[in-house]
C-alpha positions as CSV (number, residue, x, y, z in Angstrom):
1,M,-37.4,-6.0,-107.7
2,N,-34.2,-4.3,-108.9
3,N,-33.6,-2.7,-105.5
4,Q,-33.5,-6.0,-103.5
5,P,-29.9,-7.0,-104.4
6,K,-28.7,-3.5,-103.5
7,A,-30.4,-3.7,-100.0
8,D,-28.9,-7.2,-99.4
9,K,-25.4,-5.9,-100.1
10,E,-25.9,-3.0,-97.6
11,L,-27.1,-5.4,-95.0
12,A,-24.1,-7.7,-95.6
13,R,-21.6,-4.8,-95.2
14,L,-23.3,-3.7,-91.9
15,V,-23.2,-7.3,-90.5
16,S,-19.5,-7.5,-91.5
17,K,-18.7,-4.3,-89.7
18,L,-20.6,-5.5,-86.5
19,I,-18.6,-8.8,-86.6
20,N,-15.4,-6.8,-86.9
21,V,-16.4,-4.6,-83.9
22,I,-17.2,-7.7,-81.8
23,I,-13.9,-9.3,-82.7
24,V,-12.0,-6.1,-81.7
25,L,-13.9,-6.0,-78.4
26,M,-13.2,-9.6,-77.6
27,V,-9.5,-9.0,-78.3
28,M,-9.6,-6.0,-76.0
29,V,-11.3,-8.0,-73.2
30,V,-8.7,-10.8,-73.5
31,A,-5.9,-8.2,-73.5
32,L,-7.3,-6.4,-70.4
33,S,-7.8,-9.8,-68.6
34,A,-4.1,-10.7,-69.2
35,L,-3.0,-7.3,-68.0
36,L,-5.0,-7.6,-64.8
37,F,-3.7,-11.1,-64.2
38,F,0.0,-10.2,-64.7
39,Y,0.3,-6.7,-63.5
40,I,-2.3,-5.9,-60.8
41,P,-1.0,-6.8,-57.3
42,E,-2.9,-9.1,-55.0
43,P,-5.0,-7.2,-52.4
44,K,-3.2,-6.9,-49.0
45,E,-4.8,-8.2,-45.8
46,E,-6.7,-5.5,-44.0
47,I,-4.9,-4.3,-40.9
48,K,-7.3,-3.3,-38.1
49,V,-6.1,-0.5,-35.8
50,Q,-7.4,-0.5,-32.3
51,G,-8.4,3.0,-31.4
52,P,-8.2,4.4,-27.9
53,E,-11.1,3.8,-25.6
54,P,-12.8,6.9,-24.2
55,D,-13.2,7.4,-20.5
56,Q,-16.7,7.8,-18.9
57,Y,-16.9,11.4,-20.1
58,G,-15.9,10.6,-23.7
59,N,-12.3,11.8,-23.4
60,F,-9.6,9.9,-25.1
61,T,-6.7,10.4,-22.7
62,D,-3.9,8.1,-21.6
63,A,-4.9,8.5,-18.0
64,A,-8.4,7.3,-18.8
65,K,-7.0,4.3,-20.6
66,Q,-4.7,3.4,-17.7
67,E,-7.6,3.8,-15.3
68,A,-9.7,1.4,-17.3
69,L,-7.0,-1.2,-16.9
70,K,-7.1,-1.1,-13.1
71,V,-8.9,-3.9,-11.2
72,K,-11.7,-2.4,-9.2
73,D,-11.4,-3.1,-5.5
74,T,-14.7,-4.4,-4.3
75,T,-13.5,-5.5,-0.9
76,N,-15.8,-4.9,2.0
77,Y,-13.4,-3.0,4.3
78,W,-14.0,-2.4,8.0
79,I,-15.4,1.1,8.7
80,A,-14.9,2.7,12.1
81,P,-18.1,3.7,13.9
82,E,-19.1,7.3,14.0
83,T,-18.9,9.1,17.3
84,S,-22.4,10.5,16.7
85,V,-23.8,7.1,17.6
86,L,-22.5,7.6,21.2
87,E,-25.4,9.8,22.1
88,G,-27.1,8.2,25.0
89,N,-24.3,5.8,25.6
90,P,-23.3,5.9,29.3
91,A,-19.7,5.4,28.4
92,K,-19.7,8.3,25.9
93,E,-17.4,10.6,27.9
94,K,-14.9,7.8,28.7
95,I,-14.8,6.7,25.0
96,L,-14.3,10.3,23.7
97,Y,-11.6,10.8,26.3
98,G,-9.8,7.7,25.1
99,Q,-10.1,8.9,21.5
100,D,-8.4,12.2,22.5
101,L,-5.7,10.4,24.4
102,I,-4.9,8.4,21.2
103,A,-5.0,11.5,19.0
104,H,-3.2,13.9,21.3
105,T,-1.2,11.7,23.6
106,A,1.6,14.2,24.1
107,N,-0.9,16.7,25.6
108,Y,-1.3,14.3,28.5
109,F,2.1,12.5,28.7
110,G,4.5,14.6,26.6
111,P,7.0,17.4,27.5
112,Q,4.2,19.6,28.9
113,G,1.8,16.7,29.8
114,K,-1.3,17.4,31.8
115,V,-1.3,14.0,33.5
116,F,2.5,13.2,33.6
117,K,5.2,15.5,32.2
118,S,7.8,14.0,30.0
119,S,6.8,10.4,30.5
120,T,6.9,9.8,26.7
121,N,8.9,11.1,23.8
122,G,6.3,13.6,22.8
123,M,4.8,11.6,19.9
124,N,1.1,10.7,19.7
125,C,-0.4,7.2,19.4
126,Q,-1.9,8.2,16.2
127,N,1.5,8.9,14.7
128,C,1.6,5.2,14.2
129,H,-2.1,4.3,14.4
130,L,-3.4,6.9,11.9
131,N,-6.6,8.9,12.4
132,A,-6.8,7.8,16.0
133,G,-6.6,4.1,14.9
134,T,-9.4,4.2,12.3
135,K,-7.6,4.4,8.9
136,I,-7.8,1.4,6.6
137,F,-4.4,-0.3,6.5
138,G,-3.2,2.6,8.7
139,N,-2.3,0.3,11.6
140,N,-5.9,0.7,12.9
141,Y,-7.4,-0.9,16.0
142,S,-10.2,-2.8,14.3
143,A,-9.0,-6.3,15.3
144,V,-7.7,-5.5,18.8
145,A,-10.9,-6.1,20.8
146,S,-11.8,-9.2,18.8
147,T,-8.4,-10.9,19.2
148,Y,-7.2,-10.0,22.7
149,P,-6.3,-11.6,25.1
150,K,-4.0,-13.6,22.9
151,F,-0.6,-15.3,23.0
152,R,2.3,-13.3,21.6
153,A,5.5,-14.9,20.8
154,R,7.5,-11.7,21.5
155,S,6.7,-12.0,25.2
156,G,6.0,-15.7,25.2
157,Q,2.8,-15.0,27.2
158,I,-0.9,-14.5,26.9
159,E,-1.3,-10.7,26.7
160,D,-4.4,-8.6,27.4
161,M,-5.2,-5.2,26.0
162,Y,-3.6,-3.3,28.9
163,K,-0.3,-5.0,28.2
164,R,-0.6,-4.2,24.5
165,V,-1.2,-0.5,25.2
166,N,1.7,-0.3,27.6
167,D,4.0,-2.0,25.1
168,C,3.3,1.0,22.8
169,F,4.0,3.4,25.6
170,E,7.3,1.8,26.4
171,R,8.4,1.2,22.8
172,S,6.9,3.4,20.2
173,L,6.5,6.3,22.7
174,N,9.8,5.4,24.4
175,G,8.2,6.1,27.7
176,K,6.8,4.5,30.8
177,A,3.9,2.1,31.3
178,I,0.8,3.7,32.7
179,D,-1.3,2.4,35.6
180,T,-3.8,-0.1,34.2
181,N,-6.4,1.2,36.8
182,S,-5.9,4.9,35.8
183,N,-8.7,6.8,34.1
184,E,-6.4,7.2,31.1
185,M,-5.8,3.5,30.6
186,Q,-9.5,2.7,31.1
187,A,-10.5,5.4,28.6
188,I,-8.0,4.1,26.0
189,V,-9.2,0.6,26.3
190,A,-12.9,1.7,26.3
191,Y,-12.2,3.5,23.0
192,I,-10.4,0.6,21.4
193,K,-13.2,-1.8,22.4
194,W,-15.8,0.6,21.0
195,L,-14.0,0.7,17.7
196,G,-14.3,-3.1,17.5
197,T,-18.0,-3.1,18.5
198,D,-19.2,-4.8,15.2
199,V,-16.2,-7.1,14.7
200,K,-17.0,-10.7,15.5
201,N,-14.9,-12.2,18.3
202,G,-11.9,-14.0,17.0
203,T,-12.0,-12.4,13.6
204,V,-9.8,-9.9,11.8
205,P,-11.7,-7.6,9.5
206,E,-10.5,-6.6,6.0
207,G,-8.2,-3.5,6.2
208,A,-6.9,-4.2,9.7
209,G,-3.3,-3.6,10.5
210,L,-0.9,-3.1,7.6
211,K,-1.3,-4.1,4.0
212,K,1.0,-6.8,2.7
213,L,4.0,-5.9,0.6
214,A,6.0,-8.1,-1.7
215,F,9.6,-8.9,-0.7
216,L,12.5,-7.6,-2.8
217,D,14.8,-10.1,-4.4
218,R,17.7,-8.2,-2.9
219,A,18.6,-6.6,0.4
220,A,17.0,-3.2,1.2
221,N,19.5,-0.4,0.5
222,P,19.9,2.5,3.0
223,E,21.8,4.6,0.5
224,N,19.0,4.4,-2.0
225,G,16.6,5.1,0.8
226,K,18.4,8.3,1.7
227,T,17.6,9.7,-1.7
228,V,14.0,8.7,-1.3
229,Y,13.9,10.3,2.1
230,T,15.4,13.5,0.9
231,Q,13.0,13.8,-2.0
232,K,9.8,12.7,-0.4
233,C,10.0,12.7,3.4
234,A,12.4,15.4,4.6
235,S,10.0,18.3,4.0
236,C,7.9,17.1,6.9
237,H,10.2,15.1,9.1
238,Q,13.3,17.3,8.4
239,A,16.7,16.5,7.0
240,N,18.0,15.3,10.3
241,G,14.8,13.2,11.1
242,E,13.9,15.3,14.2
243,G,10.4,16.2,13.0
244,I,8.6,19.4,13.7
245,M,7.0,20.4,17.0
246,N,4.0,22.7,17.2
247,G,4.3,26.3,18.3
248,D,3.6,25.5,22.0
249,K,6.3,22.8,22.1
250,T,3.7,20.4,23.5
251,A,3.5,17.8,20.7
252,Y,4.9,17.0,17.3
253,T,3.1,18.2,14.2
254,Y,5.4,15.8,12.2
255,P,7.0,13.1,14.4
256,P,10.7,12.5,14.6
257,L,11.8,9.3,12.7
258,W,15.1,8.9,14.6
259,G,17.0,10.6,17.4
260,N,16.3,10.8,21.1
261,N,12.6,11.6,20.7
262,S,11.7,8.8,18.2
263,Y,10.6,5.2,18.7
264,N,13.2,2.9,20.2
265,D,14.7,-0.2,18.8
266,G,12.1,-2.4,20.5
267,A,9.2,-0.9,18.7
268,G,7.2,-2.6,16.0
269,L,8.2,-0.1,13.4
270,F,11.9,-1.0,13.9
271,R,11.2,-4.1,12.0
272,L,11.8,-3.3,8.4
273,S,8.7,-5.1,7.0
274,N,6.4,-3.1,9.3
275,F,8.0,0.3,8.4
276,A,8.0,-0.5,4.7
277,K,4.3,-1.5,4.6
278,Y,3.4,1.5,6.7
279,V,5.1,4.1,4.4
280,K,4.1,2.3,1.2
281,Y,0.4,2.7,1.8
282,N,0.3,5.8,4.0
283,M,3.1,8.1,3.1
284,P,3.7,10.8,2.1
285,L,0.9,12.2,4.3
286,G,-2.5,11.8,2.6
287,V,-1.7,8.7,0.6
288,N,-4.2,5.8,0.9
289,H,-3.7,2.0,0.3
290,D,-5.3,2.1,-3.1
291,S,-3.3,5.1,-4.4
292,P,0.3,4.7,-3.2
293,Q,3.0,7.1,-4.4
294,L,6.1,5.1,-3.4
295,T,7.2,2.0,-5.4
296,D,7.9,-1.2,-3.5
297,E,11.6,-0.7,-3.8
298,E,11.4,2.9,-2.5
299,A,9.3,1.8,0.5
300,W,11.8,-0.9,1.4
301,D,14.9,1.3,0.9
302,V,13.6,4.3,2.8
303,A,12.7,1.9,5.6
304,A,16.3,0.7,5.6
305,F,17.6,4.2,5.7
306,V,15.3,5.4,8.6
307,N,15.9,2.3,10.7
308,S,19.7,2.5,10.2
309,Q,19.8,5.9,12.0
310,V,20.6,6.3,15.7
311,R,17.6,6.0,18.1
312,P,16.9,5.1,21.7
313,K,17.6,1.6,22.8
314,K,15.4,-0.7,24.9
315,D,16.3,-3.7,27.0
316,I,14.8,-6.5,24.9
317,K,16.7,-9.5,26.4
318,K,13.3,-11.1,27.4
319,D,11.8,-10.7,23.9
320,W,11.3,-13.8,21.9
321,P,12.1,-16.4,24.6
322,K,11.9,-19.1,21.9
323,I,14.4,-17.8,19.4
324,E,13.1,-20.1,16.7
325,E,9.9,-17.9,16.8
326,K,11.8,-14.7,16.0
327,P,10.4,-13.0,12.9
328,F,12.4,-13.0,9.7
329,D,13.2,-9.3,10.1
330,H,14.0,-9.2,13.8
331,P,17.4,-7.5,13.7
332,F,18.9,-8.9,16.9
333,G,20.4,-12.4,17.4
334,P,20.9,-15.1,18.4
335,Y,19.1,-17.0,15.7
336,K,18.5,-20.6,14.8
337,D,18.3,-20.2,11.0
338,G,22.0,-19.4,10.4
339,F,21.5,-15.9,8.9
340,S,23.3,-12.9,10.2
341,E,21.9,-9.8,12.0
342,E,22.5,-7.7,8.9
343,E,20.6,-10.2,6.8
344,H,17.7,-10.2,9.3
345,K,17.6,-6.4,9.2
346,Y,17.9,-5.7,5.5
347,G,17.1,-9.0,3.8
348,P,16.7,-10.5,1.2
349,Y,14.0,-12.1,3.3
350,Q,12.5,-14.9,1.2
351,P,15.5,-17.3,1.9
352,I,15.1,-16.5,5.6
353,K,11.4,-17.2,5.6
354,D,11.9,-20.4,3.7
355,K,14.5,-21.6,6.2
356,L,12.3,-20.7,9.2
357,A,9.4,-22.6,7.6
358,A,11.7,-25.7,7.1
359,L,12.9,-25.5,10.7
360,K,9.3,-25.3,11.9
361,N,8.3,-28.4,9.9
362,K,11.1,-30.6,11.3
């Protein structure tokens, strides 16, 4: 019985100590809470960084990222028929002869021509109609058979394919028209018709002619174009634009772009828009429409430079009998739109097109 008060006192001291510990802990909790509230900064919003996307092979390259941004071209372009399908065709020899005439025109009508000597400037039809008229947006022949005969404002007449071919002989080849009944003309026409075998009459397939090119908001600049020519064209066409002939002096490996043996000022390429579109999507040699090397400005400026050089002249007094139908870049007056010859040659073209459209709608 005497030990009970002593045990109670020990228990009381223990409880007192526990209460003191609890009080100290509570004070510490309050103090820490205050510290956190006043001194710990608010969490910053998480910034998400977009990492590079890999290419199809898992490589993280800038080139791959740029490629991913490109819009894939799913257009169903015209494809020229293969000559292998000609087996058994009674017109095979004529068609193949026509192909060779287009590809190697100078062998037949050039300086050492087998049919007529020096009746052309020594260039080949495929210098303008690439790959014998089969290249997509390379001024190909895909729509010729399906759209001729047709009215052409330049002559003011209905033209057939024979007229169209001879226009090239007289303008782009700066030569003489050939007999429409000759074996050569019949072979050329047979080849062009064969290329358009699967093209529906009256239609123009995708990839025909030349690819569209946006106008500049300024005039094309021949001086800028000279720099482009020197850097990207002269190695093939030479500094003086005379081109390079083959070793036999029978044809041009690289055609002249100005001078006595180039196309004359009545040719389609003498219109700046045609030349600019042609070089933009086909030059330097090997370029395709979906992988051009020249910028739009370089294409327009180099066209201005080349077409400002001296070249043969053609009597074009009978061209465009209705002057209101002259194209915006036809460089010879008179005109009905009020713009000068220099403006028609070098632009800017949008104001001219707008004025021509307004005149047409009157």
